[in-house]
C-alpha positions as CSV (number, residue, x, y, z in Angstrom):
1,M,126.4,-111.1,56.1
2,N,129.1,-111.6,53.8
3,T,127.7,-114.6,52.2
4,Q,124.4,-112.6,51.1
5,L,126.2,-110.0,49.2
6,D,126.2,-110.9,45.3
7,L,129.4,-109.1,43.9
8,A,127.9,-108.4,40.7
9,T,124.9,-106.4,42.7
10,V,127.4,-104.5,44.5
11,L,129.7,-103.8,41.9
12,L,126.7,-102.0,40.2
13,L,125.8,-100.2,43.1
14,H,129.1,-99.2,43.7
15,K,129.2,-97.7,39.9
16,S,125.8,-96.1,40.9
17,S,126.9,-94.3,44.0
18,F,129.6,-92.3,42.1
19,L,127.4,-91.5,39.4
20,V,124.9,-90.1,42.2
21,G,127.7,-88.2,43.8
22,A,128.5,-86.8,40.7
23,F,125.3,-85.3,39.7
24,C,124.9,-84.1,43.5
25,F,128.0,-82.3,43.0
26,L,127.2,-80.8,39.5
27,Y,123.7,-79.7,40.9
28,A,125.7,-77.8,44.1
29,R,127.9,-76.2,41.6
30,W,125.0,-75.2,39.8
31,Q,123.2,-73.7,42.6
32,S,126.4,-72.3,44.2
33,P,128.7,-71.4,41.4
34,R,131.2,-69.8,43.8
35,D,132.1,-72.7,45.5
36,E,135.4,-74.0,44.3
37,G,135.8,-77.6,43.9
38,L,132.6,-79.0,43.5
39,G,132.9,-79.2,39.4
40,I,136.3,-81.1,39.8
41,L,134.5,-83.3,42.5
42,A,132.2,-84.3,40.0
43,S,134.9,-84.9,37.5
44,G,136.6,-87.5,40.1
45,F,133.6,-89.5,40.8
46,F,132.8,-89.7,37.1
47,F,136.3,-90.8,36.5
48,L,135.4,-93.5,39.6
49,A,132.3,-94.4,37.7
50,L,134.1,-95.3,34.3
51,A,136.8,-97.1,36.3
52,S,134.3,-99.2,38.2
53,T,132.3,-100.0,34.8
54,L,135.6,-100.9,32.9
55,A,136.6,-103.5,35.9
56,G,133.2,-105.0,35.9
57,Y,133.2,-105.4,32.4
58,G,136.7,-106.7,32.9
59,E,135.4,-109.5,35.5
60,Q,132.7,-110.3,32.9
61,K,135.4,-111.1,30.5
62,L,133.9,-108.3,28.1
63,L,137.2,-106.8,27.6
64,P,140.5,-107.9,27.3
65,A,142.5,-108.1,30.6
66,Y,145.6,-106.1,29.3
67,L,143.0,-103.3,28.4
68,W,140.3,-103.0,31.5
69,T,143.3,-103.6,34.2
70,L,145.3,-100.9,33.2
71,S,142.6,-98.2,32.2
72,S,140.5,-98.9,35.2
73,F,143.3,-98.6,37.5
74,T,144.8,-95.0,35.8
75,L,141.1,-93.9,35.9
76,G,140.6,-95.0,39.2
77,I,143.6,-93.2,40.6
78,G,143.0,-90.5,38.6
79,G,139.6,-90.1,40.2
80,Y,140.7,-90.1,43.6
81,A,143.4,-87.6,42.5
82,L,140.6,-85.2,41.6
83,F,138.6,-85.7,44.4
84,W,141.3,-84.8,46.4
85,I,141.9,-81.5,44.5
86,G,138.3,-80.7,44.7
87,V,137.9,-81.3,48.6
88,R,140.9,-79.4,49.0
89,R,139.2,-76.4,47.1
90,L,135.9,-77.0,48.7
91,S,137.4,-76.8,52.3
92,A,139.6,-73.8,51.7
93,G,137.5,-72.1,49.0
94,R,140.5,-70.8,46.7
95,R,142.5,-72.4,43.9
96,R,146.0,-73.7,44.1
97,K,147.6,-74.5,41.0
98,T,150.2,-76.7,42.8
99,D,147.4,-79.0,43.6
100,W,147.0,-80.2,40.1
101,L,150.5,-82.0,40.6
102,A,148.5,-84.9,42.0
103,L,147.3,-86.0,38.7
104,S,151.0,-86.9,38.3
105,I,150.7,-89.9,40.3
106,P,147.9,-91.6,38.1
107,I,150.3,-90.7,35.1
108,A,153.2,-92.5,36.8
109,G,151.0,-95.4,37.6
110,A,150.1,-95.7,34.1
111,A,153.7,-95.4,32.8
112,I,154.9,-98.0,35.6
113,G,152.4,-100.4,34.5
114,L,153.4,-100.0,30.6
115,A,157.0,-100.8,31.7
116,T,156.5,-103.4,34.6
117,H,152.8,-104.9,33.6
118,F,152.2,-105.1,37.3
119,H,148.6,-104.2,36.7
120,V,148.1,-107.7,35.2
121,V,148.4,-109.4,38.7
122,N,145.1,-109.0,40.4
123,Y,146.3,-108.4,44.1
124,I,149.1,-106.4,43.1
125,R,146.9,-103.9,41.3
126,A,144.0,-104.0,43.9
127,S,146.7,-103.6,46.7
128,V,148.4,-100.6,45.1
129,F,145.0,-99.1,43.9
130,N,143.4,-99.2,47.5
131,A,146.7,-97.8,49.1
132,T,146.7,-94.8,46.6
133,A,142.9,-94.6,47.4
134,F,143.6,-94.4,51.4
135,V,146.2,-91.8,51.0
136,F,143.8,-89.5,48.9
137,L,140.9,-90.1,51.2
138,A,142.9,-89.7,54.4
139,A,144.2,-86.5,52.7
140,S,141.2,-85.2,51.8
141,A,139.6,-85.9,55.5
142,L,142.7,-84.0,56.9
143,A,142.0,-80.7,54.6
144,V,138.4,-80.7,55.7
145,I,138.9,-81.1,59.5
146,S,142.1,-78.7,59.4
147,G,139.9,-75.9,57.6
148,R,137.5,-75.7,60.9
149,S,139.5,-73.1,62.5
150,R,139.2,-70.6,59.5
151,E,135.5,-71.8,59.0
152,P,133.9,-73.5,62.1
153,L,131.1,-75.3,60.3
154,P,129.5,-77.9,62.1
155,V,129.3,-80.4,59.0
156,R,133.1,-80.4,58.6
157,A,133.7,-83.2,61.3
158,L,130.9,-85.4,59.5
159,F,132.2,-85.0,56.0
160,A,135.8,-85.8,57.4
161,A,134.7,-88.9,59.4
162,A,132.7,-90.1,56.3
163,M,136.2,-89.7,54.1
164,A,138.1,-91.4,56.9
165,V,135.9,-94.1,57.1
166,G,136.4,-94.7,53.2
167,A,140.0,-94.6,53.8
168,N,140.0,-97.1,56.5
169,L,138.2,-99.5,54.3
170,C,140.7,-99.1,51.5
171,L,143.4,-99.6,53.9
172,A,141.4,-103.0,55.3
173,V,141.1,-104.1,51.7
174,V,144.9,-103.7,51.5
175,I,145.7,-105.7,54.6
176,G,143.4,-108.7,53.7
177,L,145.5,-108.8,50.2
178,V,148.8,-108.7,51.7
179,K,147.9,-110.7,54.8
180,P,144.9,-112.9,54.2
181,G,142.7,-113.7,57.5
182,I,144.1,-110.7,59.4
183,I,141.0,-108.7,59.1
184,P,137.6,-110.5,59.1
185,I,136.1,-108.6,55.8
186,T,135.8,-109.8,52.5
187,T,136.4,-107.1,49.4
188,T,132.7,-107.6,48.3
189,Y,131.6,-106.7,51.9
190,A,134.3,-103.3,51.7
191,F,132.9,-102.5,48.4
192,F,129.5,-102.5,49.9
193,L,130.3,-100.2,52.9
194,S,131.8,-98.0,50.6
195,I,128.6,-97.2,48.8
196,I,127.3,-95.9,52.2
197,C,130.5,-93.7,52.4
198,H,130.1,-92.6,48.7
199,F,126.6,-91.4,49.5
200,A,127.7,-90.1,52.7
201,I,130.5,-87.8,51.3
202,A,128.1,-86.4,48.3
203,L,125.5,-85.3,51.3
204,F,128.0,-83.9,53.4
205,A,129.2,-82.1,50.7
206,L,125.8,-80.6,49.9
207,V,125.3,-79.8,53.5
208,L,128.8,-78.0,53.6
209,V,127.8,-75.9,50.9
210,K,124.4,-74.7,52.4
211,E,126.0,-74.2,55.8
212,R,128.5,-71.9,54.1
213,A,125.7,-70.3,52.5
214,E,124.1,-69.7,55.5
215,A,126.8,-68.2,57.3
216,E,127.5,-66.0,54.6
217,L,124.1,-64.8,55.0
218,R,124.4,-64.4,58.7
219,C,127.7,-62.7,58.5
220,S,125.9,-60.0,55.7
221,A,123.2,-59.3,58.1
222,D,125.6,-58.7,60.8
223,T,128.2,-56.4,59.0
224,D,128.3,-52.9,58.0
225,A,129.2,-53.1,54.3
226,L,131.0,-49.8,54.2
227,T,133.5,-50.3,57.2
228,G,133.5,-54.3,57.5
229,A,133.0,-53.5,61.3
230,C,129.9,-55.4,63.0
231,N,126.3,-53.6,62.8
232,R,123.8,-52.2,65.4
233,R,121.9,-55.7,65.0
234,W,124.8,-57.9,65.8
235,F,125.8,-55.7,68.8
236,L,122.7,-55.7,70.7
237,A,122.6,-59.4,70.2
238,Q,126.1,-59.6,71.8
239,L,124.7,-57.8,75.1
240,P,123.8,-60.5,77.8
241,R,120.5,-60.5,79.0
242,S,121.2,-61.2,82.7
243,N,124.3,-60.9,85.0
244,W,125.8,-57.8,83.2
245,H,126.2,-55.6,86.3
246,G,129.9,-54.8,86.3
247,D,130.1,-54.4,82.5
248,C,131.2,-51.1,80.7
249,L,129.3,-49.6,77.7
250,V,131.0,-46.6,75.4
251,V,129.1,-44.9,73.0
252,M,131.7,-43.2,70.2
253,D,131.1,-40.2,68.0
254,L,133.6,-38.8,65.6
255,D,134.2,-35.0,66.2
256,F,132.8,-32.8,63.1
257,F,132.2,-35.5,60.5
258,K,129.9,-33.5,58.7
259,R,132.7,-31.0,58.2
260,I,134.8,-33.7,56.4
261,N,132.2,-34.7,54.3
262,D,131.4,-30.9,53.2
263,R,134.9,-30.1,53.1
264,H,136.6,-33.2,51.4
265,G,133.5,-35.2,49.9
266,H,131.8,-38.0,50.9
267,Q,134.5,-40.5,49.7
268,A,136.9,-39.2,52.2
269,G,134.3,-39.4,54.9
270,D,134.3,-43.0,54.1
271,Q,138.0,-43.5,54.1
272,A,137.5,-41.7,57.5
273,L,135.3,-44.1,58.8
274,I,137.1,-47.2,57.5
275,A,140.4,-46.2,59.0
276,F,138.8,-45.3,62.3
277,V,137.4,-48.9,62.4
278,D,140.4,-50.5,61.5
279,L,142.3,-48.5,64.2
280,I,139.8,-49.4,66.8
281,R,139.6,-53.3,66.1
282,K,143.3,-53.4,66.3
283,N,143.4,-52.1,69.8
284,L,140.7,-54.1,71.4
285,R,140.9,-56.9,73.9
286,K,139.6,-60.6,73.3
287,G,136.0,-60.1,74.3
288,D,135.4,-56.9,73.8
289,C,132.4,-56.0,71.2
290,F,132.6,-52.9,68.9
291,A,130.0,-52.1,66.3
292,R,129.0,-49.1,63.8
293,L,125.6,-48.2,65.5
294,G,124.9,-45.9,62.6
295,G,126.5,-42.8,61.0
296,E,129.9,-41.9,62.4
297,E,128.7,-43.3,65.7
298,F,129.9,-46.3,67.3
299,G,129.4,-48.8,70.3
300,L,131.9,-50.3,72.6
301,Y,130.8,-53.1,75.2
302,L,133.3,-54.1,77.6
303,P,132.5,-56.9,79.6
304,Q,133.5,-57.4,83.4
305,T,135.4,-53.9,83.3
306,S,135.8,-51.4,86.2
307,E,134.8,-47.8,85.3
308,A,138.6,-47.1,85.9
309,Q,139.6,-49.5,83.4
310,A,137.2,-48.6,81.0
311,L,138.2,-44.8,81.2
312,A,141.8,-45.9,80.6
313,I,140.8,-48.0,77.6
314,A,139.0,-45.2,76.3
315,E,141.6,-42.8,76.8
316,R,144.0,-44.7,74.9
317,L,141.4,-45.3,72.1
318,R,141.2,-41.8,72.2
319,R,144.8,-40.6,71.7
320,A,145.3,-43.4,69.1
321,V,142.5,-41.9,67.0
322,E,143.9,-38.2,67.6
323,E,147.4,-39.4,66.5
324,L,145.4,-41.0,63.3
325,V,145.9,-39.4,59.8
326,V,144.2,-40.1,57.1
327,I,145.3,-39.4,53.4
328,S,142.7,-38.6,50.9
329,N,143.4,-37.0,47.4
330,D,146.6,-36.0,48.6
331,Q,145.3,-34.1,51.6
332,C,145.6,-35.0,55.3
333,I,142.2,-35.6,57.4
334,A,142.7,-35.4,61.3
335,L,140.2,-37.2,63.2
336,S,139.4,-37.0,66.9
337,V,136.5,-38.6,68.5
338,S,134.3,-37.9,71.8
339,M,133.1,-40.9,74.0
340,G,130.7,-41.2,76.6
341,L,131.1,-44.1,79.2
342,A,128.6,-45.7,81.6
343,F,129.2,-48.5,84.2
344,A,126.7,-51.0,85.1
345,G,126.9,-50.6,88.8
346,G,123.3,-52.7,89.4
347,D,120.6,-49.7,89.5
348,E,119.9,-49.9,85.7
349,G,117.0,-51.9,85.0
350,T,117.7,-52.5,81.2
351,W,120.4,-51.9,78.4
352,E,118.3,-49.0,77.3
353,D,119.0,-47.4,80.6
354,L,122.6,-48.0,80.3
355,F,122.5,-46.5,76.9
356,N,120.7,-43.4,78.0
357,S,123.4,-42.9,80.7
358,A,126.5,-43.2,78.0
359,D,124.4,-40.9,75.6
360,A,124.4,-38.5,78.5
361,A,128.3,-38.7,79.1
362,L,128.6,-38.4,75.2
363,Y,126.7,-35.3,75.4
364,E,128.9,-34.0,78.2
365,A,131.8,-34.7,76.0
366,K,130.7,-32.9,73.3
367,R,129.5,-29.9,75.3
368,S,132.7,-29.7,76.9
369,G,134.6,-29.3,73.8
370,R,135.2,-32.8,72.1
371,N,138.0,-35.1,71.6
372,R,137.5,-36.5,75.0
373,V,136.2,-39.2,77.5
374,T,133.7,-38.8,79.9
375,S,132.0,-40.8,82.2
376,F,128.0,-40.7,83.3
377,S,129.1,-40.4,86.9
378,S,131.3,-37.2,86.0
379,A,128.3,-36.0,83.8
380,A,125.9,-36.6,86.4
381,A,127.8,-34.7,88.9
382,S,127.9,-31.7,86.6
383,G,124.4,-31.6,86.2
384,S,124.1,-32.8,82.6
385,K,120.7,-33.9,81.4
386,P,120.3,-37.1,79.5
387,M,119.3,-37.0,75.5
388,E,116.4,-38.6,74.5
389,R,117.0,-41.7,72.6
390,S,116.0,-45.3,72.3
391,L,117.8,-48.3,71.2
392,S,115.7,-48.4,67.9
393,R,117.4,-45.2,66.6
394,T,119.6,-45.7,63.8
395,G,121.5,-42.6,63.3
């Protein structure tokens, strides 16, 4: 297949792949101005396209060797440095001023070239260029894949793989130049494969931006804007559709919350809600689900937790809230919470039945003086009647 590849055509396509990628990055930057790195990625690909153009003119003897060799080498290394900076910012979603130190590498390369004229020797220039490109591409792939723990987007693996393949192609070129015959791949064929990598990198960068936007929309739809807690919609979606016997549901309601709003103002009430949410979230076990159901009411789902364990957990949370003091306008606001607990013992037909049981327990806790945890079994024993309520209620 190598003999069927025309070098001039491949170089033209190679340059074109950088230009197409640059315009894709610019379009994505226009559509998603908050995504860091897209403009820098476009600049990097433009630099690489210009370097490829100068190299093509040089190979056709249209430019003097001393001019195109050093300029294409410097622009190409600079392009890969910008590419790495852009990928780092796109992956992390934030700026790092120290990333710009990567541009010292092409500057140093240009200075060494002016001093030693190594760039006029084709295999040395090509070896150094591709070795540097390998380092930047491999580092870019590592930056993308290392961000999966913070932002587990599916496309990250494909994005990193495309850059890893490009890095290995650069490494193959270096090995082929230093030790000819070891790797059965020509420079022309390596350029051809790298064209595919460039298109793949541009494609997966666009998909990453799209997946990130969709994830942000899902997060916004599932998050309470005031407290940052998950909302009712998310909470109901987390409840299992089957095999939920042996789980516990706790419904919480802040005591005398209207009095806090009336006495201290709604801003103080908001601060109290935020402080309450932060406290509860810090004291949850892994696997527990907590959400704001509406107003000052919250839900806590405890999977595979006995009634005794759930009572102990709820009591610990109640005491923590009782000790919490919120400072607003130099005034101390004391909080307390009432909790109703229902255990899924197997008689409940639906989650609505369990919610009604937890509501009945909460009603009994309120009726008995507030600032306490009451289970449905004890509330039923005392003869308390459940309140009318359905899962569609939002207050």
